[in-house]
N, C-alpha and C positions, 0 to 999 in steps of 0.2 A: 357358454353361456350354465352359471352355476345353478345347481337346484334351486336353492331358497331364493333367486334372481329369478327365474321361471317362474315360482309361485306367487312371488310379488306382482309380477308384470301381470299373470293371468287373474290374479283377486281383483285386480283394477280394472280391466277390461271386464270382467263381467258387470261391474261397478257402473262402467259406463255403459255396457249393454241395457240393463235394467233401466236406467234413469233415461238413456235417450231413446229407447224403445217408447216410454211412455210421453217422453215429449212430442215425438214424430207425431205418434197417434191423434194428441190434441191439435197441431199443429196441422195434419192430412184430413184431420175431421171439425174442424174449426165451425164450419158453415153449417154442418148437420147437429152438432152441438148447439151451436145459438140459435136455429129453427128450434130443436126440442125442448131447451129449459130455459127460452127467456122471452119475451114479454111483447116484442118487437112488430109480430105481426108479419107482414110484406115486407117492409122496411130493412132491406138486408145490411146498410151500413149502421144503421141505429143499432140493429141486432148484434153484428160484432163489435159494434163499439163498447155495449154492455158486456159483453162477455171479455174485450178485451180489458175494459174497467175490472172485473172480477178476478182475472189473471194479474191486473196491477195490485187489486188487495192483497192477494195472496202473496204479492212481493215483500207485499209491507210487512207481513209476519216473516218474512225472513230472517232481518237483523234480530229478532226476539230468539228466534231458534238457534242462529249462531251465538248469541249471549250461554241460552241456556246449553246448549252441547258444547258451547266453547269451552264453559265451565266443568262438565263433564270430562270431555276427552282431555284437559290440561291438567285433571285435578286427579283423575280415576283411570285415565288410560284411551286411546287411540281406538285399541279394536270392542270395546264396550260402545262408546258414542257413536261410531260408523254404522255400525250393522245396525244398532236403531232406528238411525235418521233413515237408512235404505226402506228397510221395512213401512216405514211410515211414508213414503211415496210411492211404493209399488202396491201394497194392500189397499188405501184408500182408490187410487186409480182405476180398479177393478171391482170398486163398489159403482163407479159410473155407470157399468153396465146393469144395476138394477134400478136407478132411479125412474120413475114414473114422467112421464113430460108434462111440459106447461098445459098441453089440453085436457089434461087427466085431474091433478092436481093443484092447479094454478103455481103461487108466487111458492108452494111449498118445496117444487121442483128447483127453481133457483135458490131458494134457502139452501136445499141439500149440496147443490153442485156449491155453492160459495164455500161450505162449511168445509168439503172435500180439498177445494182448493187450497185455502186458509190452513189446512192440516198439515196438505205437503208442501207449503210455502214455508211453513215452521220446520217442517226436516230438511227441505233442501238446504236450509240455514247452514246446517251441519255438514251436509254433502258434500256441497261446492264450496271449495276450501279444504275441508277435512281431509276429502279422498289426495288430493294434493300434496298433504301435509303427511299421511300415512305411504305416501308413492318416495317423498322426497328423503322423511328419514329411514327408510329402511332401507334407500340406494343412497346413502348419503356417501360413502367410498367410491361412487361413481359420478361424482360432481363433476368429471369434464363429458359426459356422455348422457346426463339429463334431460338437454334439449330433443337425442335423439330417443331415446327410453320414453318420454314422454309421447315421443311419436308414435312409438311400436303401440301404447295405450291408446292410442288414435284408433286399433282396429275394434275395440271396444264400442265406439260412438258409432262406426261405420255399420257393423253388425244391428247393432241396435236400430241401427235407420233402415238399413235391409230388412230385416226381421218385420218390423213394422209393414213395411209396405209390401212384403209379401204374404201376412197374414190380412194383411186387408185385401189383395187381389183375390187372395180362395176365397175368403170370406163375399166376396162380390159375385163371383164364378158361383156359390154352391149355397147361397140364401137370398134371402128378397131385403138386399143391403140397404136401400134407403127407408124401408120401414124398420126392420130389427136387428137386421144382419150385423150392422154396423157397430152393436153393443158387444159382440163376442171377441174382436181383439184386445178389448180391455180385461176381458178373464185373466189374458195371458200375465199381465203385468207382474199380479202377486207371486205367481210362478217364477219368474227371473227376478224380483226380488230375495224371496227364500234363497234361491243360488248364490247370488250375491253375496247376503249378509253371511251366509253359513260358511262361505271361502274366505272370506274378511278375519270371521272370528277365530279360525283354526290355524288361521295364519299366525296369529299370535300378536303382543305387543311390539312397537317399532324398536329396535336397538338402542335408538338415540334416546327416546322416552326413558328406556329402562337403565340408561346408563346417567342419567339425570339423578344426582343425589336427595334432591326432595322437589316436592314441586310445592308451587304458592297457593294459599289458602285463599287467597280469590284472586285469580287470574287478570280479569276485567279491570280489576283496582289496579294491582300493579301494569295491566296494560296502558291504561290513560295513564297513569302517574311518569311512567319511566319511556314510554316508548311512544309518544304522541306525534312526534315526526315521521316515526316508521308507517303510524298507523296512516295518516295523511296522507303520505304517499301512496301506500297499497291500496286505500279505497279510492285515488285518482289512476293509477296505473292499471286499475280494473275495469276502467270505464272502456276502451278502446271494443273488447271480446263482447260486452255484454250490448250496447248500442248497436254492435256490427248484428249481431242473433237476433236483439228486439227490431230491428230493421228489415232482416231478410224475412220475419215471421211477418210483416205488416207487406212486402211487397209478396209473399205467396198468396196471401189472402185477397190484395188488391186485383192481381190478376185473374182470380176468379170471379172477380165484379165487373171486370171493366173489359172482358173477352165474353164475345156472344158464341158460347159455345155449350152443347149439352154437360151434363154434370158427370155421365160417365165419361165422354172422351176426356174432359180436365182431369177427371182424378185416374186414369189412368196414363195419359200424358206424365202427370204428376208422380205417379210411382215409380214409371222406367225412369225420369230424371233422377226421382230418388235413389236408385238401385246403381245408375251409374254413378252418381255423388258418392257412394257409399261405398264404391269399390277405389275410386280416385284417392278418396279422402285420407286414408292411412298409408297412401303413397309419396303424397305432399306434405304430412303430418311427419313423417321420418323423414324426406329431402329436407324441410323445411326446418326439423329439428338440429337435424347435421347441420347447418349453415348455419343456425345461432349458433352451437357450440363453437365454430370456428370464426364466426364474424362477431359475436357477441350478442347475447339477447335483448340486449335493450336497443342496439342499432338494427338488428333483423326487426322487431318489433315497428321500429318509427318508420322503417321502410314500407312496410305492408298496410299500417296507418295511413301513409301519404297516397299510395297506391287507393285503399277505400275510397277518403276524401276526394282525389281526381274522380271517380268512376260514380257515386253512387247520384250525383243530381242528373248526369247523362243517362243514365240506367233507367230513372223513372220518366223521364222527356221520351225516349226510346220506347219504352210499355205504353205508354199514353196516344204518342204516334202510329205504332205499328199493330196495337191492339192486338198481340200474336203470343198465344199463351204459351208457345214453346220458348220462343225468344228471350219471354220474359223469365221462365224457369229456367233456361241456360243463364240468364246471368242470375240468376239466386245461387246455382251451381258456383258461378266464378267468384260471389261473396263470400261462398261459403269456403272454398279454397283458397282465395286471401285469408279470410279470417283465421286459417289454420299456421299462417306464417307471425300472426299474432300473438297467438297463445301461448308459446315459449315465457312471456313476461311475467307470466304466474309463478312460475320458478322463482324469478326474483321476488316476487310478494312475500314467498315464503323464505326466502333467506336475508328479508328484512326483520324477522322477529327471533328472539332466542327460544331455547326449546321450550321454557315453563310457561310462557305464553302465547305459543307459536299458532295452536290451534284455535286459539280466541281471536288472535291478530289477523289468520289469515280470512277466516269464518267471516268473522264481524266487517270488516271492510272491505272484502268480495260481494258481500252481499247487500252493504249501505248501499257499496255502488249499485249492484243489481237495481235495488229497490227504486233508486232515483234514475238510472240510466239505461235499467234494461227492460225491467219488468211493465214500466209504463211506457216505455218507447214505442209499441205498435197501439197504442190506443192514442197517443199523443200527434203520432204519423194519421192514424185515421181522422184524427179531429182537424189537423193541418189541411188534408183532402177533401174534408167538408167546405170548411171556413173559406179556403181558397181554392175554389175549384178552377179558377182559370191560371193557375201557378201552380202545374203540374208537379215543379222540382221543390215546393215547400218542405217537404220532410226532410230533402235531401239536405238541405241547409241546417235545420238541425241535427242532423246527425255531424255535418262539417265542424259546426260549432265544439261539439264535447268531444271529438275525435282531435281537438287542434287541442284545448286544455287537455286533455292526457298525454299529447305528445310534450307539452311543457313539462308535464310533472316527470316524466322520464328521465328528463333531460338534467333534473336535477338530483337524481341518484348520483353517490358518490359511492366509492370502494370502501370507506368506512361504516357506511350506513348497514354493510351484510354482516350479518351476526353466523352464517352458516358456510 
């Protein structure tokens, strides 16, 4: 593997580590965060529903971030837009360690949490999509191996998950975790963000962007005027990963409420399963990436989307019937593995746009999809649980509907739609 290719992969791995470390902290500590910063009292479901509502609100900021940073990325370069976005995700996350809880300052605590999540949502609007563009444009000469290369950067996600679990375990062992120790892991987010941003900045601009003779004055106008079909397709084919990730967040959170176990028991099981998931995930990412290179990215994505559609409703019924935290977490691990098979469809989204609007097109489409189908999925699934308590698989039907829509969209992609 050439030196430049190694540097590109390492910079993207660092980016994945920073983002997923922060993401997993929120998922693992969602119950504590809802207790500390929200006003629901002892009503656990409504606390979590409020917190997922805040997450949904931050997701609404993503298209705005994609619009702003997409313009910067297409007009002034990827190496400027992406590092700023990463810092605006990681540094605000570290500030969660310093927010006073609701019992101390009341609604101000909630407002501060909202401000942090909205700022992160805006920044993630650039990172989600922008990092894919950065990788693909650096490795455009390796088009036949992009699935495998995307699988390799899955190590970053795994390391982020493992690092999050290990830091949480260390804090549990050495601090009064339930009282104040849970705040400490957030401090490390800023360090990871700085390392990631620096690694991308020193790598420099992508060869494809540098080779582009001129940049569009207003990329968003160019995008909407001349690339509407590509934009609609990219938005729809981004749904599966967003919906599945949102659904797994919901199931993980649900598990802690339907199972009668001590918080320390559930969290240790959670960390152990997270570590196993983190080890297996890059292996499956690479294997499914190789499969996508050989079988076709669209066909591979459809295969794993169908598998998810078959599993999600039975998974919920099993969770309610057995009420076993370990069984539920293993089911979440299975969903996470299957989602790795859907992930290569993101390469296709990048291929739908020409260089001059690629950053805007990929970022906007992915983040509009996330806002509609990812950010609010945990909240909507929780709402279904409250409204239809007797239909334990109702949330699964919601997921199946949108996976079906995305499958139809993938089937509409033609060879002439691809620009890279």
